[in-house]
VEXROFI-56273 format. One record per residue: residue in three letters; x, y, z of N, C-alpha, C in turn. Coordinates in steps of 0.1 Angstrom, whole numbers, plus 5000, padded with zeros to 4 digits. Atoms other than C-alpha are relative to their C-alpha. Layout:
N
AlaXYZXYZXYZ...
END
This chain:
251
Met499350125003390628750501500349925012Ser499650074987390428610536499849854999Trp500150155001389428270522501349934995Leu498750075006392928220507500949965012Pro499250064990395328010528501250105002Pro498949914999398228200544501349964991Ala498850035007401428220525501049925009Leu499150094993404027970534501350075004Val498749934997407028200534499850164999Asp500049865000407328570543501450054995Leu498749955006409928770523500750085011Pro499349924990412628940544499850164997Ala500249865001412229310550501250064992Ile498949945008415729380536500649884992Ala499550115009417129190506501349955005Pro498750054995419828950517501250034991Ser498949985009421829030486500850125003Ile499249894996422929360501500949995012Ser499150024988424629200530501450014997Ala498650005002428329260533500649865000Pro499450134999430628970527500849995012Arg499250024989432628820554501450034996Asp498649975003436228900558500749884994Phe499650125007437628670532501450004995Arg498650005004441228780525500949935009Asn499150084991442928490542500649894991Gly499350105008444928190532499149914992Trp500950095007441927970524499450064988Phe500649935011440428230502500950004987Trp499150005011443528270481500449864994Ala499850145005444127890479498949964991Ile501150045008440627840466500050084987Val500049915012441028140441501049944991Val499050055009444227990427499549874994Gly500550125004442427650424499050034988Ile501049965010439527810405500850054987Ala499349955011441828000382500849894992Leu499250115006444027690375499249904992Phe500850095006441227460367499350064988Trp500749945011439327700345501150044988Leu498949975010442727800327500349864993Leu499950135007443227420320498949974990Ala501250035008439727390307500050094987Tyr499949915012440127690284501049954991Cys498950045009443527580271499649874992Leu500350135006442327230264498850014990Ala501149985009439127360247500650074988Ile499349935012441327590224500749894993His499250115008443527290216499049914992Arg500950105006440627060209499250074988Ala500649935011438927330187501050004988His499050005011442127350167500149874993Val499950135006442326980162498849964992Asp501350045006438626920153499450104991Lys500649895008437927250136498650025004Arg501349974993434927290159500350085013Thr499849914988434527550187500149905012Gly500050084989435527400220499050045011Ile501049944992433127630239498850054991Pro501149955008429627690225500050144997Ala499949865005429428010204499250105009Val500849904992426528170224500550025013Val499349994986428228100257501250094999Val498849925003431428260243499550155000Ala500549875001429428570234499550075013Ile500549954988427728610268501350025010Asn498849994991431028540287500950124996Phe499349895005432928780265499550135005Ser500649874995430529060273500250025015Trp499949994986430628980310501550045004Glu498649964997434529000310500150154997Phe499749865005434329340291499350095011Val500749914992431729490314500750015015His499450004986433429380347501650034999Ser498649955000436929480334500150154996Phe499949875005436229820318498950105004Val501349914998432729950326499850025015Ile500350004986432229870363501350005009Asp498949994990434629970391499849895010Gln500350114992434729630405500949985013Glu499250034988436229480437501449984996Pro498649985004439929550436500849864998Ala499450135000440929180442499549924987Gln500650075011438729070412500350064987Arg499949935013439129330385501249964992Pro498850045008442729240375499849874993Ala500250135005441728880370499150004988Asn500949995011438728980349500750064987Phe499349945011441029200328500849904992Ile499250105007443428910320499149904993Trp500950095007440528670312499450064987Phe500649935012439128930288500949994988Phe499050015012442228930266500349854997Phe499950145003442528550270498949954992Asp501150035007439028530257500150024985Phe499849965015440128680223500349874992Leu499650125007441628340214498749924997Ile501250085003438228170219499150074991Val500849935009436428440202500449984985Tyr499550035013438728400172499649874994Gln500450135003437928040171498549994997Val501549995004434128110172499850064987Ile500149935013434528350143500449904989Lys499450095010436428080124499249874998Tyr500850135001434427770132498650005005Gly501250004993431327870151498849984991Ser501250015009428927890120499749864998Lys500350145002429227510117498949955008Asp501150054991426827470146498750074997Phe501249935004424327690128499849994985Pro500050025015423927540093498950084993Arg501149935007420727740086500350154999Leu499649865000422528070090501350014990Ser498949965008424928220065501150055010Arg498949964991428328300079499850155004Lys500249864996427428680078498950015010Asn501150004990424228620097500449945013Phe499550074988426028400122500850115007Leu499349904993428428680130499250125004Arg500949904995425628930132499349965013Met500650054987424028710158500950005011Phe499050004990427228660177500250135006Trp499749884995428029020180498750085006Gly501249954994424429110187499749955014Ile500150054987424328880216501050065010Cys499049934992427629030229499550145005Ala500449874997426029380227498950005010Tyr501150014991422729280243500349955014Thr499750054986424229080272500950105007Ala499249914993426729350279499250115008Val500949924994423929590286499249935012Gln500750074989422129330307501049985012His499050024989425329250328500150135008Tyr499849874993425729620335498750035009Leu501249964993422029670345499849905012Met500150094988422129360368501050045010Ala499049954990425329480385499550135006Tyr500449884995423729820389498849995009Glu501250014991420329720403500249915012Phe499750084988421729450426501150055008Arg498849954995424729660435500949895003Asp499250115000426629350427501350024993Asp498649965007430229480420500949874998Leu499250125003431529120421499549934987Gly500650075011429229020392499649865004Met500350144995428128720412498849954994Tyr501350055005424528690401500149974985Ser499950025014425128740364501049894997Gly499050105002428328530366499649865002Val500450144996426828230383498949954991Ala501250035009423628240362500649974986Leu499250035012426028240331500549865001Asn499450134998427727940345499049894999Val501150105002424427750346499849994985Gly500250015014423927840309501249924994Ile498850075005427527720302499849845001Ala500250144997426727380318499049944991Val501150055009423527340298500550004986Ala499550005014425227450266500949894996Phe499050125004427927180267499249874998Ile500850135003425226910270499350014987Val500749985012423127060242501049994988Thr499050005011426227100220500449854997Leu499650155002427226730225498949924994Arg501150065005423726620217499850044985Gln500349955014423426840185501149964991Arg498950035009426826760171500149844998Arg500150155001426326380177501449945000Ser498550044999430126350183500650085012Ser499149944991432826460207500850114995Ala499249905007434126710182500150135009Gly499749884992435727010201499949985015Gln500250034986435226840234500949895005Ser499250114994437126620258499649975015Leu500450034986436626450292500850095009Tyr499249924992439426660306499450145001Ile500749875000437626980296498950005011Ala501250024992434526850314500450005015Val499650024986436426750346500550135006Phe499449884994438427070350499050115001Lys501149914998435327280343499249985013Met500850044988433427090370500850045013Leu499249974988436327140395500150155002Gly500049854999436627510388498750055005Ser501349964995432927560393499749965014Phe500250054987432827350424500750095010Leu499249924992435627560440499350145001Ala500749875000433727880430498850005009Gly501250014990430627750448500550005015Leu499450014987432727660478500450155005Asn499649864996434128020479498850085004Val501349924996430628170478499449955013Leu500550044988429627950506500750055013Ile499249944990432428070527499850155002Ile500149855000432128440518498650055002Phe501349954999428428480513499049885004Pro500850124996426628190533498650024998Gly501449975000423328370530499550014986Arg500449985014423228390492499449864995Thr500550145002420928080489499749984985Leu500350015014419928160452501349964993Val498750025007423628160441500449855004Leu499650144997424327840461499249904995Phe500850095007421327670446500449994986Trp499550015013422627760412501349924999Phe498750085001426027600420499649855002Val500450144998424227280431499549954986Ile500550035013422427280397501249984990Ile498850025009425827340379500749875003Leu499350124998427427050397499249884995Val500850125006424526810387500250004985Leu499850005015424726930351501549964996Asp498750045004428526900350500349865002Leu499950144998428426550364499349924989Thr500850065011425826460338500850004987Tyr499249995012428026600310501249925000Ile498850084999431126420323499649854996Arg500450135003429126090320499749994985Met500550015014427726170286501350014991Ile498849995010431226280270500849885002His499250114997432825980286499449884991Arg500650115008430325740269500050034985Gln499949975015430425930236501349984994Ile498750035006434125910232500349854999Arg499950155001434025540240499349944989Ala500750045013431325490214500750034987Glu499249975011433625650190501349924998Gly498950085000436225390197501450065005Gln498849944995438725610215499949995015Ser499949994985439925640252499750135004Pro500449864994438225920271501150065007Trp499049944992441425970290501350034992Ala498949975009443726000259500150164999Leu499849865001445126360259500050054985Asn499949965014445826360222499349904991Arg500850085009442926190205500150054986Pro499949955014443026200167498750084997Pro501149915003440726450150498649924999Val501350075000437026350154499350014986Gln500750005013435026260123498950105000Ala501149905001432426500110498849955007Pro501250034993429326520130498949924992Glu501050075008427226400101500249854999Ala499850155001428926070101500349945013Ala499850054987429226030138498949915005Pro501050094995427425760158498950085006Asp501149934994424025830172500350055014Pro499649944987424126040204499649895011Val500350104989424425840236498950045009Arg501049974991421725820261500650045014Val499549964986422125990296499749885009
END
């Protein structure tokens, strides 16, 4: 095969993913961690509130299933980094509220499925992704769950955009959820840049997440305005049924 041109890039002899993190237990680290937790907590609480008001899930059902299984694996199955495991444990029980809302309202986003088949799909995704999260952590020796967690975050960003388009309304969603989610993800990416500057795949994913989050913020802002409401209103009235909602806005 001497006629083939030489490869443009040579792979490293040792996978960069096994490199040890920098010493990160300092003031900047904890300040960023607090910011991540705060912004994601606000996004979760607002999503729960909006789901209660609109009777539609605030976070897409498939994403909830994958995230729920991630929290389970990294709280109970894997002996994770001591600074991270307690946080996962708390989030796992917090996720029960969101799972409850998915069980109650989630089938509305899957009109072709009976409620029983929707629940089978939801718990099936939970089981399948739990195994996958464990195997990814095992094979990559990723006790932080960084690769599966950030890949999941990419899926979350995409799912919010798809959900907005499919519902044809802002039901279950708000501009504040979008902004706080974006800020939490941005700080998480900043943390990775500080601790693991060589994890280029993970950093690339965070760039994609930022682009998707900014796109979603623009879309939800325009959608709420198209519905005749203020995007910055904290207590918008219940959103009309998606079937009667205006046509989806263009990006």
